[in-house]
C-alpha positions as YAML, in Angstrom:
chain: A
units: angstrom
residues:
- id: 1
  name: MET
  ca: [132.67, 145.64, 55.49]
- id: 2
  name: SER
  ca: [131.76, 148.21, 58.09]
- id: 3
  name: TYR
  ca: [128.27, 149.63, 58.47]
- id: 4
  name: THR
  ca: [127.28, 153.11, 59.55]
- id: 5
  name: ALA
  ca: [123.92, 153.99, 61.02]
- id: 6
  name: THR
  ca: [122.62, 157.56, 60.98]
- id: 7
  name: HIS
  ca: [120.15, 159.10, 63.36]
- id: 8
  name: ILE
  ca: [118.65, 162.55, 62.76]
- id: 9
  name: GLU
  ca: [118.34, 163.97, 66.25]
- id: 10
  name: HIS
  ca: [116.81, 167.41, 65.68]
- id: 11
  name: VAL
  ca: [115.35, 169.18, 62.60]
- id: 12
  name: ILE
  ca: [114.15, 172.80, 62.55]
- id: 13
  name: TYR
  ca: [112.91, 174.73, 59.57]
- id: 14
  name: ASP
  ca: [113.89, 178.41, 59.73]
- id: 15
  name: ALA
  ca: [111.39, 180.20, 57.49]
- id: 16
  name: LEU
  ca: [113.31, 183.50, 57.62]
- id: 17
  name: THR
  ca: [116.41, 181.97, 55.98]
- id: 18
  name: ARG
  ca: [114.49, 179.21, 54.20]
- id: 19
  name: GLN
  ca: [116.77, 176.43, 55.45]
- id: 20
  name: PHE
  ca: [116.54, 173.27, 57.51]
- id: 21
  name: GLN
  ca: [118.93, 173.09, 60.50]
- id: 22
  name: ALA
  ca: [119.59, 169.60, 61.83]
- id: 23
  name: THR
  ca: [121.82, 167.61, 64.13]
- id: 24
  name: LEU
  ca: [122.78, 164.18, 62.90]
- id: 25
  name: ALA
  ca: [124.56, 161.32, 64.74]
- id: 26
  name: PHE
  ca: [126.61, 158.80, 62.84]
- id: 27
  name: PHE
  ca: [127.18, 155.43, 64.55]
- id: 28
  name: SER
  ca: [129.97, 153.18, 63.23]
- id: 29
  name: PRO
  ca: [131.93, 150.21, 64.61]
- id: 30
  name: GLY
  ca: [135.11, 151.38, 66.22]
- id: 31
  name: LEU
  ca: [133.76, 154.75, 67.30]
- id: 32
  name: PRO
  ca: [133.44, 154.89, 71.12]
- id: 33
  name: ILE
  ca: [130.68, 157.55, 70.86]
- id: 34
  name: PRO
  ca: [128.51, 158.65, 67.91]
- id: 35
  name: LEU
  ca: [129.90, 161.39, 65.69]
- id: 36
  name: ARG
  ca: [127.50, 164.31, 65.85]
- id: 37
  name: VAL
  ca: [127.38, 166.88, 63.08]
- id: 38
  name: GLY
  ca: [125.29, 170.04, 62.62]
- id: 39
  name: VAL
  ca: [124.14, 170.82, 59.12]
- id: 40
  name: ALA
  ca: [122.16, 173.58, 57.33]
- id: 41
  name: LEU
  ca: [120.28, 172.76, 54.16]
- id: 42
  name: HIS
  ca: [118.73, 175.42, 51.93]
- id: 43
  name: ALA
  ca: [115.47, 173.94, 50.67]
- id: 44
  name: ALA
  ca: [111.79, 174.55, 50.32]
- id: 45
  name: GLU
  ca: [109.54, 173.72, 53.30]
- id: 46
  name: SER
  ca: [107.47, 171.49, 50.99]
- id: 47
  name: LEU
  ca: [110.31, 168.96, 50.63]
- id: 48
  name: ASN
  ca: [108.90, 165.49, 51.29]
- id: 49
  name: HIS
  ca: [110.29, 163.33, 54.09]
- id: 50
  name: ALA
  ca: [112.35, 160.93, 51.98]
- id: 51
  name: GLN
  ca: [114.05, 163.78, 50.05]
- id: 52
  name: LEU
  ca: [114.67, 165.69, 53.27]
- id: 53
  name: THR
  ca: [116.32, 162.65, 54.89]
- id: 54
  name: ARG
  ca: [118.46, 161.91, 51.89]
- id: 55
  name: HIS
  ca: [119.62, 165.51, 51.55]
- id: 56
  name: LEU
  ca: [120.33, 165.93, 55.28]
- id: 57
  name: VAL
  ca: [122.39, 162.71, 55.44]
- id: 58
  name: GLY
  ca: [124.31, 163.72, 52.29]
- id: 59
  name: ALA
  ca: [125.05, 167.14, 53.74]
- id: 60
  name: GLY
  ca: [126.25, 165.50, 56.97]
- id: 61
  name: GLN
  ca: [128.54, 163.10, 55.12]
- id: 62
  name: ARG
  ca: [129.97, 166.00, 53.09]
- id: 63
  name: SER
  ca: [130.61, 167.89, 56.29]
- id: 64
  name: ILE
  ca: [132.48, 164.97, 57.79]
- id: 65
  name: LEU
  ca: [134.59, 164.55, 54.70]
- id: 66
  name: LYS
  ca: [135.52, 168.24, 54.67]
- id: 67
  name: ARG
  ca: [136.87, 167.93, 58.25]
- id: 68
  name: SER
  ca: [139.14, 164.96, 57.49]
...
């Protein structure tokens, strides 16, 4: 079983477009360097930390799957 760790490197809320923009790094055995992915998430600024984290990681995973 392989494990993947995720690190959210940067998060910015753009009030004009009402979206979070983030850079995520996925670490996994076998990868020589972390896989970095940029994501944009349309959401309200009042989203709590746990929900924001879950939604950003999910968006990053979907982005990776689209590429493969």
